[in-house]
LUMKOLMI-358446 format. One record per residue (C-alpha): y, z, x; residue in three letters. Coordinates in steps of 0.02 Angstrom, whole numbers, padded with zeros to 5 digits, always signed. Layout:
YZXALA/...
//
This chain:
-02281+01496-00548UNK/-02113+01452-00635UNK/-01988+01594-00695UNK/-01826+01555-00792UNK/-01672+01607-00706UNK/-01487+01628-00768UNK/-01375+01483-00740UNK/-01228+01462-00614UNK/-01124+01317-00544UNK/-01068+01228-00391UNK/-00975+01073-00334UNK/-01049+00981-00184UNK/-01164+00831-00160UNK/-01293+00827-00023UNK/-01369+00701+00107UNK/-01554+00686+00115UNK/-01616+00776+00273UNK/-01737+00903+00327UNK/-01716+01040+00448UNK/-01803+01216+00470UNK/-01920+01358+00427UNK/-02000+01495+00288UNK/-02003+01531+00064UNK/-01893+01405-00040UNK/-01748+01393-00137UNK/-01710+01228-00230UNK/-01526+01207-00268UNK/-01468+01049-00359UNK/-01300+01004-00306UNK/-01233+00837-00374UNK/-01065+00753-00356UNK/-00897+00838-00362UNK/-00854+00890-00531UNK/-01025+00904-00600UNK/-01099+01061-00667UNK/-01258+01150-00592UNK/-01367+01267-00693UNK/-01503+01373-00613UNK/-01661+01335-00691UNK/-01798+01434-00616UNK/-01894+01504-00477UNK/-02059+01463-00391UNK/-02162+01595-00306UNK/-02247+01515-00161UNK/-02398+01631-00161UNK/-02337+01759-00032UNK/-02350+01637+00114UNK/-02202+01611+00225UNK/-02131+01438+00208UNK/-02075+01359+00373UNK/-02019+01185+00310UNK/-01972+01094+00150UNK/-01958+00909+00103UNK/-01924+00801-00046UNK/-02014+00644-00088UNK/-01888+00501-00099UNK/-01903+00489-00298UNK/-01870+00676-00311UNK/-02036+00703-00402UNK/-02126+00801-00275UNK/-02083+00938-00145UNK/-02190+00977+00007UNK/-02191+01146+00099UNK/-02268+01191+00267UNK/-02335+01369+00285UNK/-02393+01505+00400UNK/-02562+01496+00324UNK/-02599+01330+00416UNK/-02576+01221+00261UNK/-02463+01104+00173UNK/-02421+01126-00021UNK/-02362+00995-00142UNK/-02268+01040-00297UNK/-02204+00942-00442UNK/-02029+00935-00488UNK/-01915+00977-00578UNK/-02050+01103-00654UNK/-02114+01179-00480UNK/-02306+01167-00534UNK/-02423+01175-00389UNK/-02508+01004-00368UNK/-02624+01024-00217UNK/-02639+01106-00050UNK/-02684+01004+00104UNK/-02786+01093+00232UNK/-02827+01035+00412UNK/-02703+01111+00532UNK/-02771+01252+00648UNK/-02610+01358+00651UNK/-02437+01369+00565UNK/-02367+01216+00492UNK/-02191+01208+00554UNK/-02120+01038+00485UNK/-02158+00920+00342UNK/-02082+00753+00297UNK/-02118+00615+00162UNK/-02117+00430+00216UNK/-01975+00337+00140UNK/-02090+00247+00017UNK/-02179+00409-00030UNK/-02354+00352+00008UNK/-02372+00467+00159UNK/-02334+00635+00221UNK/-02312+00695+00398UNK/-02333+00880+00446UNK/-02324+00959+00625UNK/-02388+01129+00679UNK/-02419+01254+00813UNK/-02592+01183+00838UNK/-02502+01051+00943UNK/-02538+00906+00817UNK/-02449+00798+00694UNK/-02551+00748+00539UNK/-02525+00599+00427UNK/-02579+00617+00245UNK/-02601+00487+00112UNK/-02518+00509-00056UNK/-02548+00550-00189UNK/-02732+00583-00156UNK/-02691+00710-00001UNK/-02821+00629+00117UNK/-02796+00645+00306UNK/-02766+00474+00387UNK/-02736+00525+00566UNK/-02706+00669+00682UNK/-02591+00641+00824UNK/-02605+00756+00978UNK/-02456+00823+01077UNK/-02430+00936+01227UNK/-02344+01079+01127UNK/-02306+01158+00955UNK/-02239+01023+00848UNK/-02077+01097+00779UNK/-02007+00948+00690UNK/-02058+00775+00619UNK/-01950+00640+00548UNK/-01978+00467+00484UNK/-01867+00310+00529UNK/-01775+00242+00382UNK/-01891+00095+00375UNK/-02045+00196+00379UNK/-02117+00113+00529UNK/-02089+00249+00653UNK/-02117+00439+00662UNK/-02028+00548+00779UNK/-02095+00722+00828UNK/-02022+00863+00932UNK/-02123+00973+01040UNK/-02111+00998+01225UNK/-02043+00813+01224UNK/-01988+00690+01089UNK/-02121+00567+01046UNK/-02098+00406+00947UNK/-02260+00346+00851UNK/-02312+00191+00759UNK/-02376+00242+00599UNK/-02501+00253+00521UNK/-02604+00191+00668UNK/-02542+00343+00773UNK/-02495+00239+00922UNK/-02372+00319+01046UNK/-02229+00196+01078UNK/-02138+00314+01194UNK/-02140+00488+01254UNK/-01964+00553+01300UNK/-01967+00713+01423UNK/-01776+00732+01433UNK/-01759+00905+01380UNK/-01788+01057+01497UNK/-01858+01167+01354UNK/-01938+01150+01183UNK/-01874+01030+01059UNK/-01826+01111+00905UNK/-01771+00966+00789UNK/-01769+00780+00778UNK/-01688+00665+00666UNK/-01654+00475+00647UNK/-01482+00404+00627UNK/-01453+00320+00462UNK/-01473+00152+00532UNK/-01631+00192+00624UNK/-01560+00142+00793UNK/-01558+00310+00880UNK/-01645+00475+00873UNK/-01555+00642+00898UNK/-01648+00791+00967UNK/-01602+00975+00981UNK/-01674+01098+01105UNK/-01690+01279+01167UNK/-01607+01215+01327UNK/-01440+01224+01219UNK/-01424+01032+01226UNK/-01424+00888+01099UNK/-01478+00723+01158UNK/-01465+00542+01084UNK/-01599+00415+01121UNK/-01614+00228+01079UNK/-01749+00169+00967UNK/-01880+00108+01003UNK/-01869+00115+01191UNK/-01811+00295+01200UNK/-01672+00256+01328UNK/-01556+00400+01342UNK/-01384+00371+01266UNK/-01291+00529+01292UNK/-01305+00725+01303UNK/-01198+00825+01188UNK/-01154+00990+01282UNK/-01056+01138+01215UNK/-01174+01261+01131UNK/-01221+01419+01233UNK/-01385+01459+01154UNK/-01534+01378+01068UNK/-01491+01229+00955UNK/-01598+01234+00797UNK/-01535+01113+00677UNK/-01450+00944+00669UNK/-01397+00813+00537UNK/-01307+00654+00546UNK/-01162+00612+00429UNK/-01202+00474+00294UNK/-01109+00345+00396UNK/-01195+00393+00559UNK/-01036+00412+00654UNK/-01044+00598+00668UNK/-01175+00731+00700UNK/-01176+00914+00643UNK/-01276+01049+00744UNK/-01313+01226+00723UNK/-01363+01361+00858UNK/-01405+01528+00895UNK/-01234+01548+00968UNK/-01184+01578+00792UNK/-01086+01414+00775UNK/-01091+01238+00692UNK/-01019+01094+00795UNK/-00965+00926+00735UNK/-00986+00791+00864UNK/-00927+00606+00884UNK/-01088+00501+00898UNK/-00990+00359+00985UNK/-00924+00466+01137UNK/-01011+00633+01124UNK/-00848+00729+01106UNK/-00838+00893+01008UNK/-00729+00862+00855UNK/-00744+01040+00773UNK/-00827+01206+00804UNK/-00859+01311+00649UNK/-00904+01489+00629UNK/-00905+01580+00459UNK/-00882+01761+00402UNK/-01029+01874+00460UNK/-01118+01721+00539UNK/-01280+01761+00625UNK/-01394+01636+00715UNK/-01385+01461+00636UNK/-01563+01408+00611UNK/-01536+01247+00505UNK/-01405+01131+00444UNK/-01379+00978+00320UNK/-01229+00869+00267UNK/-01170+00824+00093UNK/-01199+00648+00034UNK/-01011+00612+00035UNK/-01000+00675+00222UNK/-00866+00810+00177UNK/-00963+00964+00195UNK/-01099+01049+00304UNK/-01224+01185+00251UNK/-01308+01311+00363UNK/-01440+01442+00342UNK/-01499+01581+00451UNK/-01382+01734+00405UNK/-01453+01904+00384UNK/-01342+01928+00226UNK/-01449+01790+00141UNK/-01306+01669+00112UNK/-01304+01482+00139UNK/-01130+01443+00224UNK/-01037+01294+00173UNK/-00900+01212+00285UNK/-00771+01071+00258UNK/-00797+00940+00394UNK/-00615+00892+00369UNK/-00540+01048+00437UNK/-00686+01163+00474UNK/-00634+01283+00356UNK/-00769+01390+00260UNK/-00804+01356+00076UNK/-00891+01467-00051UNK/-01065+01517+00010UNK/-01225+01486-00090UNK/-01318+01652-00142UNK/-01491+01678-00213UNK/-01614+01724-00072UNK/-01679+01897-00051UNK/-01705+01877+00137UNK/-01630+01750+00268UNK/-01617+01572+00223UNK/-01705+01480+00367UNK/-01735+01301+00310UNK/-01642+01161+00216UNK/-01690+00991+00139UNK/-01604+00883+00019UNK/-01670+00755-00105UNK/-01633+00573-00077UNK/-01506+00558-00216UNK/-01411+00707-00152UNK/-01426+00805-00310UNK/-01556+00939-00254UNK/-01552+01057-00104UNK/-01711+01146-00053UNK/-01677+01309+00058UNK/-01817+01402+00132UNK/-01825+01588+00160UNK/-01928+01735+00209UNK/-01926+01792+00029UNK/-02072+01662-00011UNK/-01987+01593-00160UNK/-01917+01433-00232UNK/-01760+01433-00335UNK/-01722+01267-00440UNK/-01552+01221-00485UNK/-01518+01058-00588UNK/-01366+00957-00630UNK/-01358+00955-00824UNK/-01214+00824-00817UNK/-01325+00709-00724UNK/-01464+00720-00843UNK/-01356+00658-00992UNK/
//
């Protein structure tokens, strides 16, 4: 269902990434100086949305739900395309392959499923030892990383395990490949962030400094820095080369940070999780807080960005999708 909404504007551009859990808001945020108009709202059928992901061409959105299924939506209109059923419990994470021919989903049924697109047929089911809270594709689409009790690297679509990495002391909440595909970052309930080499899974370094669960992470576009968000109510900016903390960011009325993403120009980070329903925006140059994004009726709990950096999808407990578009880019 698509409902027209009044317009508004913003001036940030986003890096493609995926991080987090619940309904959805799509916010199109192109390059600095562009104008953003709020186009409409998608109602996700009253089912909590735990994860969102864009296809690389920006024509499709995938959502993972508490109702054990994955839903596909067309963009920019937000029409429902199909529902993929097969998980036995909540779907916690979804991710499109870089070429858009496959979709990966992970859930509380301790499995990762690989779906073919556009027909939505199940290609493989990959079994893990714990709830799969995050899935991520390598930039070349040949590998898939999953985060559960461990970090696992899979060859896809065969579903062959390349390496299982048991380095965290508690559950893994988020995984992400570096832009060059040479390393995987993982965040955990054990309050740490770890970097691993690809494809052998060798430990590179551990980033320590958060004092509570780390729920979200995102590389900057050049791969030199990493942004993390934690239940200690802070975001941290790290140097990938030496693991040093470059900045610690905490906004006004900040609650637990549940998800993060980084703008395509690498100048700002966005974070969701606040009880005031806002998405916080921070400058990575000086750590200052920028104007927040507003629109959710409940907490924003997941973020995903389109490959061209012009759309942001934010998930919330309000079970909706708000779509914002860049009218200047359409000219």
